[in-house]
VMD Tcl script that draws the C-alpha trace (Angstrom):
set ca {
  {135.32 -8.80 13.95}
  {133.91 -11.55 16.15}
  {134.11 -9.68 19.46}
  {134.34 -5.91 18.82}
  {130.69 -5.12 18.16}
  {127.46 -4.21 19.94}
  {125.30 -7.11 18.79}
  {122.81 -8.76 21.09}
  {120.22 -11.53 21.01}
  {116.56 -10.49 20.97}
  {114.01 -13.29 20.77}
  {116.72 -15.72 19.61}
  {117.66 -13.39 16.77}
  {120.93 -11.54 16.40}
  {120.28 -7.79 16.11}
  {122.33 -4.62 16.11}
  {124.19 -2.33 13.74}
  {123.93 -3.65 10.14}
  {127.66 -3.22 9.58}
  {128.55 -5.15 12.73}
  {126.04 -7.81 11.76}
  {127.58 -8.28 8.30}
  {131.12 -8.56 9.68}
  {130.08 -11.02 12.39}
  {128.20 -13.21 9.91}
  {131.29 -13.30 7.70}
  {133.38 -14.76 10.57}
  {130.93 -17.69 10.86}
  {131.17 -17.49 14.65}
  {128.39 -17.80 17.17}
  {127.29 -15.44 19.96}
  {125.86 -16.68 23.26}
  {124.54 -14.64 26.13}
  {124.76 -16.26 29.55}
  {121.77 -15.17 31.64}
  {118.37 -15.10 30.04}
  {116.93 -12.58 32.48}
  {117.97 -8.97 32.09}
  {118.43 -8.51 35.83}
  {120.95 -11.36 36.12}
  {122.82 -10.95 32.85}
  {125.53 -8.68 34.23}
  {126.18 -10.73 37.35}
  {128.49 -13.01 35.36}
  {132.16 -12.36 34.60}
  {131.55 -12.39 30.84}
  {127.82 -12.01 30.04}
  {128.52 -12.51 26.31}
  {130.67 -15.28 24.77}
  {131.67 -15.76 21.13}
  {133.18 -18.87 19.56}
  {133.32 -20.69 16.21}
  {130.05 -22.18 15.12}
  {129.58 -25.73 16.39}
  {128.33 -27.72 19.35}
  {131.72 -28.12 21.02}
  {134.07 -25.24 20.14}
  {137.72 -25.49 21.19}
  {138.44 -23.76 24.52}
  {141.29 -21.66 23.13}
  {138.86 -20.05 20.65}
  {136.13 -19.34 23.17}
  {136.24 -15.62 24.03}
  {134.25 -13.77 26.64}
  {133.44 -10.05 26.29}
  {134.25 -8.60 29.71}
  {133.71 -4.89 29.04}
  {132.31 -2.94 26.12}
  {132.57 0.69 25.03}
  {129.92 1.40 22.38}
  {130.66 3.41 19.29}
  {130.93 7.13 20.02}
  {130.59 9.59 17.16}
  {132.94 12.11 18.73}
  {135.65 9.49 19.25}
  {134.85 7.69 15.97}
  {135.65 4.30 17.45}
  {134.43 1.50 19.72}
  {136.35 -0.97 21.86}
  {135.89 -4.13 23.91}
  {137.89 -5.89 26.60}
  {137.94 -9.67 26.14}
  {139.45 -12.71 27.76}
  {139.91 -16.16 26.31}
  {138.73 -19.22 28.23}
  {142.32 -20.43 28.70}
  {144.06 -17.03 28.74}
  {145.60 -15.47 31.81}
  {145.45 -11.86 30.53}
  {142.87 -9.58 29.05}
  {142.89 -8.24 25.50}
  {141.62 -4.93 24.11}
  {140.27 -4.69 20.58}
  {139.48 -1.31 19.00}
  {137.96 -0.52 15.62}
  {137.00 2.78 14.05}
  {138.04 5.46 11.60}
  {141.48 4.68 10.12}
  {142.96 8.09 10.93}
  {141.79 7.78 14.55}
  {143.15 4.27 15.02}
  {146.43 5.34 13.42}
  {146.82 8.12 15.98}
  {146.29 5.63 18.86}
  {148.79 3.04 17.59}
  {152.45 3.04 18.62}
  {153.53 0.11 16.47}
  {152.53 -1.84 13.40}
  {151.47 1.12 11.23}
  {153.01 0.71 7.74}
  {154.83 3.58 6.09}
  {152.46 3.59 3.11}
  {149.35 3.68 5.31}
  {148.02 6.93 3.79}
  {148.56 5.73 0.21}
  {146.80 2.41 0.81}
  {143.91 4.15 2.55}
  {143.62 6.60 -0.36}
  {143.48 3.73 -2.86}
  {140.59 2.02 -1.11}
  {138.53 5.12 -0.25}
  {138.92 6.58 -3.76}
  {137.19 3.47 -5.12}
  {134.23 3.97 -2.79}
  {135.12 1.23 -0.31}
  {134.27 1.62 3.33}
  {137.44 1.19 5.39}
  {137.65 0.40 9.12}
  {140.92 0.13 11.00}
  {141.53 -2.39 13.80}
  {143.89 -2.09 16.75}
  {144.93 -4.45 19.57}
  {146.52 -4.30 22.99}
  {147.44 -6.86 25.68}
  {146.27 -5.94 29.20}
  {148.31 -7.69 31.90}
  {145.94 -6.31 34.55}
  {143.64 -7.89 37.09}
  {139.90 -7.88 36.75}
  {139.32 -4.96 39.14}
  {141.74 -2.69 37.29}
  {140.16 -3.57 33.98}
  {136.74 -2.63 35.30}
  {137.91 0.65 36.85}
  {140.09 1.89 33.99}
  {138.76 4.77 31.91}
  {138.31 4.57 28.19}
  {141.20 6.97 27.58}
  {143.51 4.74 29.63}
  {142.48 1.65 27.70}
  {142.39 3.09 24.17}
  {146.11 3.92 24.02}
  {149.44 2.37 23.03}
  {147.73 0.11 20.51}
  {149.24 -2.19 17.95}
  {147.90 -1.75 14.45}
  {146.39 -4.97 13.10}
  {145.07 -3.98 9.68}
  {142.18 -2.60 7.66}
  {138.74 -4.09 7.15}
  {137.59 -3.15 3.65}
  {133.90 -3.41 2.79}
  {132.25 -2.84 -0.55}
  {129.19 -0.77 0.23}
  {127.34 -1.31 -3.03}
  {124.95 1.35 -4.19}
  {121.34 0.22 -4.07}
  {119.70 0.11 -7.50}
  {116.95 2.50 -6.36}
  {119.35 5.30 -5.36}
  {120.57 6.49 -8.75}
  {117.12 6.75 -10.44}
  {115.81 8.62 -7.40}
  {118.62 11.19 -7.43}
  {118.17 11.69 -11.16}
  {114.45 12.28 -10.62}
  {115.20 14.79 -7.86}
  {117.68 16.61 -10.11}
  {115.10 16.81 -12.89}
  {112.64 18.26 -10.37}
  {115.22 20.91 -9.36}
  {115.48 19.46 -5.87}
  {118.96 19.72 -4.43}
  {120.51 16.61 -2.88}
  {123.23 16.70 -0.21}
  {125.15 13.86 1.45}
  {125.98 14.04 5.16}
  {127.86 10.97 6.38}
  {130.37 9.80 8.92}
  {132.49 8.02 6.29}
  {135.80 9.13 4.83}
  {135.63 12.09 2.45}
  {137.07 10.13 -0.49}
  {134.61 7.28 0.03}
  {131.74 9.74 0.17}
  {132.89 11.54 -2.98}
  {133.24 8.28 -4.88}
  {129.71 7.23 -3.94}
  {128.43 10.73 -4.81}
  {129.98 10.44 -8.27}
  {128.57 6.96 -8.78}
  {125.00 7.87 -7.87}
  {125.18 11.19 -9.79}
  {124.70 13.28 -6.68}
  {127.69 15.13 -8.13}
  {127.47 15.30 -11.92}
  {130.47 14.33 -14.07}
  {130.92 17.90 -15.37}
  {131.32 19.36 -11.86}
  {134.60 19.82 -10.05}
  {134.69 19.11 -6.32}
  {136.84 21.22 -4.03}
  {137.64 19.38 -0.79}
  {137.79 21.53 2.34}
  {139.84 19.90 5.09}
  {142.04 20.93 8.00}
  {145.74 20.45 8.44}
  {147.47 19.59 11.70}
  {147.56 23.26 12.73}
  {143.80 23.60 12.29}
  {143.92 25.71 9.10}
  {141.31 25.13 6.42}
  {142.85 23.92 3.18}
  {141.21 23.55 -0.21}
  {142.24 21.05 -2.87}
  {140.51 19.88 -6.05}
  {139.28 16.31 -5.73}
  {141.26 13.73 -7.70}
  {139.44 10.45 -8.18}
  {140.43 7.66 -10.61}
  {138.55 7.43 -13.90}
  {137.24 10.94 -13.38}
  {136.97 13.20 -16.43}
  {135.94 16.35 -14.54}
  {136.96 19.73 -15.92}
  {140.07 21.57 -14.85}
  {139.78 23.43 -11.54}
  {140.24 26.88 -13.07}
  {137.78 26.17 -15.89}
  {135.21 24.85 -13.40}
  {135.51 28.00 -11.29}
  {135.04 30.30 -14.25}
  {132.05 28.30 -15.55}
  {130.53 27.95 -12.07}
  {130.51 24.13 -12.30}
  {131.91 23.33 -8.89}
  {130.72 22.09 -5.50}
  {132.32 21.60 -2.11}
  {133.19 18.46 -0.22}
  {133.67 19.31 3.46}
  {135.04 17.29 6.35}
  {133.67 17.59 9.85}
  {136.73 19.45 11.16}
  {136.63 22.03 8.38}
  {132.87 22.36 8.86}
  {133.33 23.24 12.53}
  {136.14 25.75 11.95}
  {134.36 27.55 9.11}
  {131.13 27.66 11.12}
  {132.83 29.31 14.08}
  {135.40 31.60 12.45}
  {133.89 32.49 9.08}
  {130.08 32.80 9.38}
  {129.60 34.59 6.04}
  {131.71 31.98 4.23}
  {129.84 29.24 6.09}
  {126.62 30.27 4.35}
  {128.25 29.97 0.93}
  {129.73 26.59 1.85}
  {126.28 25.32 2.83}
  {124.76 26.60 -0.41}
  {127.48 25.03 -2.60}
  {128.24 22.01 -0.43}
  {127.37 18.61 -1.89}
  {129.22 16.13 0.35}
  {129.74 16.53 4.10}
  {131.97 13.73 5.44}
  {133.13 12.71 8.92}
  {130.16 14.55 10.35}
  {129.17 14.03 13.97}
  {125.47 13.84 14.95}
  {125.63 17.40 16.28}
  {127.16 18.66 13.04}
  {124.46 16.95 10.98}
  {121.83 18.73 13.04}
  {123.70 22.04 12.70}
  {123.80 21.59 8.92}
  {120.04 21.00 8.82}
  {119.36 24.06 10.96}
  {121.67 26.26 8.87}
  {119.98 25.17 5.63}
  {116.61 25.96 7.19}
  {117.85 29.37 8.27}
  {118.90 30.06 4.68}
  {115.32 29.39 3.55}
  {115.50 25.78 2.36}
  {112.74 23.26 3.00}
  {114.87 20.37 4.23}
  {114.15 16.65 4.15}
  {116.45 14.16 5.87}
  {116.96 10.41 5.43}
  {118.77 8.36 8.03}
  {118.95 4.84 9.39}
  {120.98 5.05 12.60}
  {121.04 6.58 16.03}
  {123.57 9.17 14.79}
  {120.87 10.65 12.55}
  {118.20 11.17 15.22}
  {119.00 14.83 15.88}
  {119.03 15.73 12.20}
  {115.85 13.74 11.52}
  {114.07 15.57 14.29}
  {115.30 19.00 13.15}
  {114.37 18.53 9.47}
  {111.04 19.58 8.03}
  {110.58 16.04 6.72}
  {112.43 13.27 8.52}
  {112.41 9.78 7.00}
  {113.82 6.80 8.86}
  {115.11 4.01 6.64}
  {115.03 1.50 9.50}
  {112.74 0.60 12.35}
  {115.45 1.09 14.98}
  {116.30 4.25 16.95}
  {115.92 6.59 13.97}
  {112.24 5.70 13.57}
  {111.48 7.21 16.99}
  {112.80 10.67 16.00}
  {111.33 10.85 12.48}
  {107.66 11.27 11.48}
  {108.05 8.87 8.54}
  {109.46 5.33 8.49}
  {110.21 3.48 5.25}
  {109.00 -0.10 5.09}
  {111.16 -0.94 2.07}
  {114.34 0.27 3.77}
  {115.58 2.25 0.75}
  {115.32 5.82 -0.53}
  {112.40 5.27 -2.91}
  {110.12 6.60 -0.19}
  {111.62 10.10 -0.60}
  {109.96 10.61 -3.96}
  {106.74 9.12 -2.60}
  {106.62 11.53 0.34}
  {107.31 14.53 -1.91}
  {104.67 13.48 -4.46}
  {102.08 12.82 -1.75}
  {102.90 16.08 0.01}
  {102.53 18.10 -3.17}
  {99.29 16.32 -4.02}
  {97.94 17.04 -0.54}
  {98.90 20.71 -0.89}
  {97.23 21.01 -4.31}
  {94.14 19.23 -2.98}
  {93.92 21.57 0.02}
  {94.28 24.63 -2.20}
  {91.70 23.23 -4.63}
  {89.18 22.61 -1.85}
  {89.81 26.07 -0.43}
  {89.36 27.72 -3.83}
  {86.20 25.72 -4.46}
  {84.67 26.68 -1.11}
  {85.62 30.32 -1.67}
  {84.25 30.25 -5.22}
  {81.08 28.53 -4.04}
  {80.54 31.20 -1.40}
  {81.16 34.00 -3.90}
  {78.83 32.38 -6.44}
  {76.04 32.04 -3.90}
  {76.68 35.57 -2.69}
  {76.35 36.85 -6.27}
  {73.07 34.96 -6.67}
  {71.65 36.44 -3.47}
  {72.78 39.99 -4.31}
  {71.22 39.84 -7.78}
  {67.93 38.59 -6.35}
  {68.05 41.18 -3.57}
  {67.91 43.85 -6.27}
  {64.24 42.91 -6.82}
  {63.54 42.03 -3.19}
  {63.81 38.28 -3.78}
  {66.07 35.52 -2.48}
  {66.73 31.81 -2.86}
  {64.24 29.62 -1.03}
  {65.31 27.55 1.96}
  {65.03 24.25 0.11}
  {66.98 25.70 -2.80}
  {69.81 26.49 -0.38}
  {69.50 22.96 1.00}
  {69.61 21.41 -2.48}
  {72.82 23.34 -3.30}
  {74.60 22.75 0.01}
  {73.95 19.06 0.69}
  {73.89 16.94 -2.48}
  {76.03 19.25 -4.63}
  {78.62 21.05 -2.49}
  {79.22 18.59 0.37}
  {79.54 15.44 -1.70}
  {81.52 17.09 -4.49}
  {84.09 18.47 -2.04}
  {84.48 15.12 -0.32}
  {84.87 13.12 -3.54}
  {87.10 15.65 -5.31}
  {89.75 15.29 -2.60}
  {90.11 11.54 -3.24}
  {92.23 11.90 -6.38}
  {95.62 10.26 -5.75}
  {99.09 11.66 -6.33}
  {100.64 11.59 -9.78}
  {103.12 8.80 -10.47}
  {105.95 11.11 -11.58}
  {107.61 13.94 -9.72}
  {106.85 17.34 -11.27}
  {109.71 19.61 -12.30}
  {108.38 22.61 -10.39}
  {106.67 22.76 -6.99}
  {103.07 23.98 -6.70}
  {102.14 27.37 -5.30}
  {102.79 27.43 -1.57}
  {100.74 30.51 -0.69}
  {97.03 31.19 -1.04}
  {97.70 34.87 -1.70}
  {100.07 34.20 -4.59}
  {99.06 35.49 -8.05}
  {97.95 32.11 -9.36}
  {95.17 31.28 -6.82}
  {93.96 34.89 -6.76}
  {93.81 35.07 -10.57}
  {91.91 31.77 -10.64}
  {89.31 32.98 -8.14}
  {88.85 36.36 -9.84}
  {88.46 34.72 -13.24}
  {85.81 32.30 -12.00}
  {83.97 35.05 -10.14}
  {83.92 37.20 -13.28}
  {82.52 34.37 -15.39}
  {79.89 33.62 -12.74}
  {78.76 37.25 -12.59}
  {78.54 37.49 -16.36}
  {76.56 34.26 -16.58}
  {74.10 35.09 -13.80}
  {73.50 38.67 -14.94}
  {72.95 37.38 -18.48}
  {70.41 34.77 -17.42}
  {68.75 37.29 -15.10}
  {68.16 39.63 -18.03}
  {67.25 36.90 -20.51}
  {64.45 35.55 -18.34}
  {62.69 38.91 -18.69}
  {62.35 38.31 -22.46}
  {60.54 34.99 -22.05}
  {56.86 34.99 -23.21}
  {55.45 33.92 -19.83}
  {57.70 36.14 -17.71}
  {55.90 37.21 -14.55}
  {57.07 39.95 -12.25}
  {57.32 38.69 -8.71}
  {55.46 40.55 -5.97}
  {57.43 40.55 -2.75}
  {56.71 42.08 0.59}
  {60.20 43.20 1.63}
  {59.26 43.42 5.30}
  {57.03 40.43 5.87}
  {58.26 38.12 3.10}
  {57.73 34.38 3.39}
  {58.84 31.49 1.22}
  {55.80 31.58 -1.07}
  {56.76 35.02 -2.31}
  {60.19 33.84 -3.55}
  {58.66 32.00 -6.49}
  {59.44 34.00 -9.63}
  {61.06 33.77 -13.05}
  {64.23 35.51 -11.79}
  {64.54 33.11 -8.86}
  {64.15 30.07 -11.11}
  {66.62 31.41 -13.70}
  {69.32 32.17 -11.11}
  {68.84 28.87 -9.23}
  {68.84 26.60 -12.30}
  {71.85 28.24 -13.94}
  {73.90 28.40 -10.71}
  {73.57 24.66 -10.04}
  {75.56 23.95 -13.20}
  {78.13 26.56 -12.16}
  {78.77 24.79 -8.85}
  {79.41 21.51 -10.65}
  {81.68 23.25 -13.16}
  {83.78 24.82 -10.43}
  {84.22 21.48 -8.64}
  {85.42 19.93 -11.89}
  {87.71 22.85 -12.76}
  {89.41 23.04 -9.35}
  {90.01 19.27 -9.21}
  {93.40 19.54 -10.86}
  {95.15 16.47 -12.18}
  {98.58 16.34 -13.80}
  {101.35 17.19 -12.87}
  {100.70 16.85 -9.12}
  {97.70 14.53 -9.05}
  {96.42 11.82 -11.31}
  {93.96 12.73 -14.01}
  {90.41 13.34 -12.91}
  {89.37 10.26 -14.91}
  {91.20 8.11 -12.33}
  {88.81 9.34 -9.62}
  {85.89 7.47 -11.13}
  {83.65 7.92 -8.07}
  {83.89 11.70 -8.34}
  {83.44 11.56 -12.09}
  {80.39 9.30 -11.79}
  {78.80 11.52 -9.15}
  {79.48 14.62 -11.29}
  {77.68 13.01 -14.24}
  {74.77 11.97 -12.01}
  {74.40 15.43 -10.45}
  {74.59 17.05 -13.88}
  {71.77 14.75 -15.02}
  {69.73 15.59 -11.91}
  {70.17 19.34 -12.50}
  {69.16 18.94 -16.16}
  {66.11 16.98 -15.05}
  {65.16 19.66 -12.49}
  {65.61 22.38 -15.11}
  {63.84 20.74 -18.09}
  {61.03 18.64 -16.71}
  {60.75 18.40 -12.93}
  {57.77 16.60 -11.35}
  {55.11 18.87 -9.99}
  {55.88 18.02 -6.37}
  {59.57 18.80 -6.89}
  {58.80 22.09 -8.65}
  {56.54 23.03 -5.75}
  {59.12 21.91 -3.20}
  {61.86 24.06 -4.82}
  {59.43 26.91 -5.72}
  {60.27 26.88 -9.42}
  {58.46 29.13 -11.93}
  {59.03 27.22 -15.17}
  {58.33 28.26 -18.75}
  {55.80 26.08 -20.54}
  {58.09 25.66 -23.55}
  {61.10 23.41 -22.96}
  {63.22 25.38 -25.44}
  {63.25 28.35 -23.09}
  {64.22 26.14 -20.16}
  {67.12 24.81 -22.22}
  {68.59 28.32 -22.24}
  {69.70 27.78 -18.64}
  {71.52 24.58 -19.64}
  {73.14 26.33 -22.62}
  {74.47 29.11 -20.40}
  {75.82 26.49 -17.99}
  {77.59 24.71 -20.88}
  {79.13 27.95 -22.14}
  {80.26 28.76 -18.60}
  {81.92 25.32 -18.38}
  {83.81 25.78 -21.64}
  {85.03 29.27 -20.78}
  {86.02 28.27 -17.26}
  {87.98 25.29 -18.57}
  {89.79 27.40 -21.18}
  {90.80 30.15 -18.75}
  {91.81 27.77 -15.96}
  {93.67 25.15 -17.96}
  {95.02 27.06 -20.95}
  {95.80 30.39 -19.29}
  {96.25 30.18 -15.52}
  {97.60 26.60 -15.40}
  {99.55 26.85 -18.64}
  {102.95 25.09 -18.25}
  {104.86 27.85 -20.03}
  {103.25 30.52 -17.89}
  {103.86 28.51 -14.73}
  {107.52 28.00 -15.70}
  {107.94 31.72 -16.31}
  {106.38 32.52 -12.98}
  {108.72 30.05 -11.26}
  {111.76 31.55 -12.99}
  {110.64 35.05 -12.09}
  {110.26 34.04 -8.45}
  {113.76 32.59 -8.46}
  {115.22 35.77 -9.89}
  {113.29 38.06 -7.54}
  {113.31 35.85 -4.48}
  {114.74 37.40 -1.33}
  {115.38 34.07 0.34}
  {118.95 34.06 1.69}
  {119.97 31.00 -0.30}
  {118.59 32.51 -3.53}
  {120.58 35.70 -2.94}
  {123.73 33.69 -2.30}
  {123.18 31.56 -5.40}
  {122.91 34.69 -7.53}
  {126.07 36.11 -5.96}
  {127.97 32.87 -6.56}
  {126.84 32.70 -10.17}
  {127.79 36.31 -10.90}
  {131.22 36.32 -9.25}
  {134.22 34.14 -10.01}
  {135.83 32.54 -6.94}
  {139.51 33.05 -6.23}
  {141.57 29.84 -6.06}
  {144.84 30.66 -4.30}
  {146.85 27.62 -3.13}
  {148.70 29.82 -0.64}
  {145.49 30.99 0.98}
  {144.17 28.72 3.75}
  {140.52 29.28 2.93}
  {137.94 27.83 0.51}
  {137.62 29.44 -2.95}
  {134.88 31.99 -2.50}
  {133.71 35.04 -4.45}
  {135.82 38.09 -3.79}
  {134.18 40.65 -1.53}
  {132.94 43.74 -3.40}
  {135.35 46.72 -3.41}
  {138.19 44.47 -2.26}
  {140.19 42.43 -4.75}
  {142.22 39.71 -3.06}
  {145.59 39.40 -4.74}
  {147.77 36.34 -4.48}
  {151.11 38.19 -4.64}
  {151.24 41.29 -2.46}
  {153.99 42.79 -0.37}
  {153.39 44.42 2.99}
  {153.24 48.00 1.67}
  {150.72 47.18 -1.06}
  {148.55 45.30 1.43}
  {148.42 48.24 3.84}
  {147.72 50.62 0.95}
  {144.82 48.45 -0.21}
  {143.28 48.43 3.27}
  {143.58 52.24 3.45}
  {142.13 52.68 -0.03}
  {139.01 50.73 0.90}
  {138.46 52.39 4.26}
  {135.45 54.35 2.96}
  {133.78 51.18 1.68}
  {134.79 49.26 4.79}
  {132.32 51.13 7.00}
  {129.42 50.13 4.75}
  {129.85 46.41 5.34}
  {128.10 44.45 8.04}
  {130.02 43.31 11.09}
  {130.61 39.83 9.66}
  {131.95 41.24 6.38}
  {134.21 43.65 8.28}
  {135.68 40.79 10.31}
  {136.23 38.81 7.11}
  {137.99 41.80 5.50}
  {140.27 42.19 8.49}
  {141.12 38.49 8.46}
  {141.86 38.55 4.72}
  {143.99 41.70 5.06}
  {145.91 40.19 7.95}
  {146.55 37.05 5.95}
  {147.89 39.07 3.01}
  {150.19 41.14 5.28}
}
mol new
graphics top color blue
foreach p $ca { graphics top sphere $p radius 0.5 }
foreach p [lrange $ca 0 end-1] q [lrange $ca 1 end] { graphics top cylinder $p $q radius 0.2 }
display resetview
């Protein structure tokens, strides 16, 4: 523990892998690096020396690290060659996965090694095995030897057991993700039993779910066994299969074999998989890419160099440390825990809702202005230039800018927002607002003709100038539409469940109140210079001018009712989400429906994970050779209808039965 690590001194501070750092601190030893300059550090025999903490350590406990082999994910171990200050021979220390170290040792391995390892891993402990070897070689041979030559014929020293306590933020986060119908998956390099124990503790796997562990035997065959953990009241394996309450725990070896030999089963394993253990960096990246191919939007959290490939491949990569992983991921957590996952999702959803709201507002604004112009064109009129300027600058520009400043909601919503602008919800919202705008503007256009001082505008359609746009119709359309623009900005600035309430954006709310007051002032009693500037033809009686405000108020109430109570109704949105799930053609949705409708076959004599039986082919556990051949012949007509992958799977299953 004092020498077999990859720690180094940077600015007089010991840095490196957190696990190595914890083990080295526990030894209470001290690390010294000889040369201060990088160019001269490796000129010495032992550039790094470790010894017990103190000013004058004993020579027999002063150890120099002569050669170092960093941790390799494929080998699942690391090793160092050391030499004591008073020793005449070199020593090799190796640490890594217990099953790997066991295979390299020729002596010292106890007979109950597997049972002891099972006891520790089932309790969620992280277990590292340590091996040792004397090297009676000279310095040149030590430097020229390959790693395979060194890491052999070891003597087993023991197990290093670490309690990797679950951070208090992990369990609440996973519960929040489960409530939001966001699937969580663990991909780790730890032992499968350790990973399953942690998954149970943090509720990544619920207590009422059975876990089927997919692993490989010595011959390379995939075997399936129900997980057995202490203090686990999970349902019986058969009952869990029938009820559909089961998930998979997969080791790296089984993952690779299923991915290569059984592609159709590999998809189902990825859909139902909850814990992926002993995964190499390449396998983590392959898992991310397969989930993306199935239609998932994948986020990845990691804190080490082994996670760089997966972090880069994911749609949303989050580094939990500022080391190598932060280079490959677009997001880096300052707290160093998983709380940032919920923050990124909430902020992303709020940004999406804000973008859609701004788009809908700009589209609605354009359609509203287009309706105003078309109505006025019917009498050869139009909005004046300064009327356009009054609408575009103080109303539209500032409202759009301020409406987008509403922050994300503090709680994660149960359902995601609409992800497409051409989905029914945005289209229905735009059509509803356009209909209300047309009704309001046509109504005010006709009402202004009943006013006592209504004057018919005289317009030269060929040589029209701004002075000819002044009319009762122009004033009625302009004054009523200004309130409609403000209403639409307020309506499309959605709050809960993806953003905070609009009352939290007090700047936008204050500006909306101010602009509403300005529009009321322009409509009721504008100064003469302003009426001339905007070319307004006002009625002498204020009661008739108030009609425009009343129509704007009615438009606001109706728009709010239709948008909030109908289109954004939670029950309606939940029904739409459920309908999309049932009708979705995403590959993972199709597989989920297949897995929920079919009962998997659990056959202990069958070296394959429990998967739904293929249609038109019932796999039977007890079948003689004649019955097997007869079954293959009976299904020959259906066999041609399957895809190539399904045909290969049928052949493999038939061969296994024979």
